[in-house]
VEXZADO-66548 format. One line per field, with one value per residue (C-alpha): residue number from 1; x negated, y negated, z; residue in three letters. Coordinates in nm, 3 decimals. Each point is the difference from the previous one (the first is absolute). Example, Ala and Ser with C-alpha at 12.3 -4.5 7.8 and 13.67 -1.06 7.14 Angstrom:
<rs>
nr: 1/2
east: -1.230/-0.137
north: 0.450/-0.344
up: 0.780/-0.066
rest: Ala/Ser
</rs>
This chain:
<rs>
nr: 1/2/3/4/5/6/7/8/9/10/11/12/13/14/15/16/17/18/19/20/21/22/23/24/25/26/27/28/29/30/31/32/33/34/35/36/37/38/39/40/41/42/43/44/45/46/47/48/49/50/51/52/53/54/55/56/57/58/59/60/61/62/63/64/65/66/67/68/69/70/71/72/73/74/75/76/77/78/79/80/81/82/83/84/85/86/87/88/89/90/91/92/93/94/95/96/97/98/99/100/101/102/103/104/105/106/107/108/109/110/111/112/113/114/115/116/117/118/119/120/121/122
east: -0.005/-0.109/0.187/0.357/0.218/0.332/0.213/0.216/0.265/0.130/0.324/0.376/0.110/0.179/-0.344/-0.137/0.067/0.320/-0.149/-0.103/0.187/0.075/-0.320/-0.217/-0.329/-0.239/0.161/-0.174/0.118/-0.235/-0.335/-0.253/-0.378/-0.219/-0.087/0.011/0.338/0.039/0.189/0.244/0.095/0.084/0.192/0.204/0.073/0.106/0.208/0.179/0.075/0.123/0.216/0.140/0.370/0.156/-0.324/-0.019/-0.229/0.252/0.327/-0.098/-0.181/-0.278/-0.292/-0.235/-0.313/-0.222/-0.010/-0.264/0.196/0.245/0.182/0.291/0.222/0.295/0.233/0.252/0.148/-0.126/-0.309/-0.172/-0.307/-0.183/-0.273/-0.116/0.318/0.222/0.220/0.206/0.241/0.226/0.198/-0.121/0.268/-0.053/-0.262/-0.151/-0.060/-0.122/-0.267/-0.099/-0.056/-0.198/-0.226/-0.051/-0.007/-0.112/-0.203/0.204/0.089/0.329/0.181/0.379/0.113/-0.179/0.155/0.344/-0.008/-0.067/0.282/-0.009/0.178/0.236
north: -0.001/-0.354/-0.156/-0.028/-0.327/-0.092/-0.251/-0.193/-0.267/-0.256/-0.175/0.064/0.348/-0.142/-0.103/0.348/0.308/0.062/0.279/-0.229/-0.057/-0.343/-0.165/-0.302/0.170/0.196/0.335/0.280/0.032/0.232/0.172/0.106/0.076/-0.059/0.359/0.102/0.125/0.264/-0.096/0.300/-0.148/-0.334/0.166/0.201/-0.303/-0.206/0.278/0.042/-0.370/-0.041/0.313/0.110/-0.063/-0.241/-0.207/-0.359/0.042/0.193/-0.162/-0.369/-0.264/-0.117/-0.243/-0.143/-0.217/-0.149/-0.389/-0.234/-0.037/0.301/0.222/0.006/0.296/0.049/0.295/0.027/-0.342/-0.143/-0.208/-0.071/-0.209/0.001/-0.266/-0.279/-0.188/0.285/0.249/-0.082/0.235/-0.040/0.212/0.036/-0.130/0.169/0.159/-0.327/-0.090/0.361/-0.027/-0.347/0.113/0.318/-0.222/-0.302/0.180/0.368/-0.060/0.272/-0.061/0.139/-0.158/-0.097/0.283/0.259/-0.158/-0.025/0.377/0.095/0.148/-0.297/-0.205/0.259
up: -0.006/-0.064/0.291/0.090/-0.073/0.160/-0.156/0.253/-0.028/0.249/-0.032/-0.006/-0.103/-0.315/-0.130/-0.006/-0.219/0.191/0.225/0.278/0.334/0.109/0.110/-0.003/0.075/-0.235/-0.103/-0.208/-0.360/-0.187/0.070/-0.260/-0.049/-0.285/-0.076/-0.367/-0.115/-0.264/-0.303/0.029/0.346/-0.147/-0.290/0.239/0.229/-0.317/-0.141/0.341/0.054/-0.364/-0.022/0.339/0.020/0.256/0.078/-0.038/-0.293/-0.200/0.112/0.013/-0.206/0.222/-0.033/0.266/-0.007/0.275/-0.006/0.149/0.317/-0.002/-0.262/-0.228/-0.072/-0.234/0.036/-0.263/-0.026/0.341/0.009/0.327/0.067/0.336/0.044/0.204/-0.051/0.116/-0.162/-0.294/-0.169/-0.309/-0.241/-0.363/-0.211/-0.334/-0.235/-0.084/0.368/0.048/-0.277/0.120/0.363/-0.111/-0.222/0.233/0.342/-0.076/-0.301/-0.192/-0.353/-0.097/-0.303/0.033/-0.222/0.221/0.320/-0.140/-0.076/0.370/0.201/0.221/-0.283/-0.148
rest: Met/Lys/Gly/Glu/Trp/Leu/Leu/Glu/Arg/Ala/Gly/Pro/Ala/His/Ala/Thr/Asp/Gly/Arg/Ala/Gln/Ala/His/Glu/Asp/Trp/Gln/Pro/Gln/Tyr/Ser/Phe/Asp/Leu/Ser/Ala/Val/Gly/Gln/Ala/Asp/Leu/Asp/Gln/Ala/Asn/His/Trp/Thr/Ser/Thr/Arg/Pro/Asp/Thr/Arg/Phe/Thr/Thr/Leu/His/Val/Ala/Ser/Ile/Pro/Leu/Pro/Ser/Gly/Phe/Ala/Ser/Met/Thr/Asp/Leu/Gln/Leu/Thr/Ile/His/Asp/Gly/Ala/Gly/Thr/Arg/Ser/Arg/Ala/Ile/Thr/Asp/Ala/Ala/Asp/Tyr/Thr/Gln/Ser/Leu/Arg/Glu/Ile/Phe/Gln/Ile/Ser/Leu/Asp/Leu/Glu/Glu/Ala/Ala/Ala/Leu/Ala/Leu/Phe/Ser
</rs>
């Protein structure tokens, strides 16, 4: 092993990945180490998260990104930004708003036709 790392997050429970209890103190989120990982292990983990029924990765449209002073997340048509100014949340209104938010906040390029074809807008 090349050393173990622990990612912790402080703040209100709604500003975490949803698994945290109510708190204001530092709480563990993930642990990992810097050991080499076999490609087969990565392939299996990616396959599981992209194909397993009833997980958030196969039932929801999810995007998240760290920001200089927080993070942004979009789950289906709900955009939430947590940063030094607090937490702001709003509904995505249509496919054009969806593509603009993906491009400007999450740096994801999706054209309007592709977005309009998503089940979110049917």
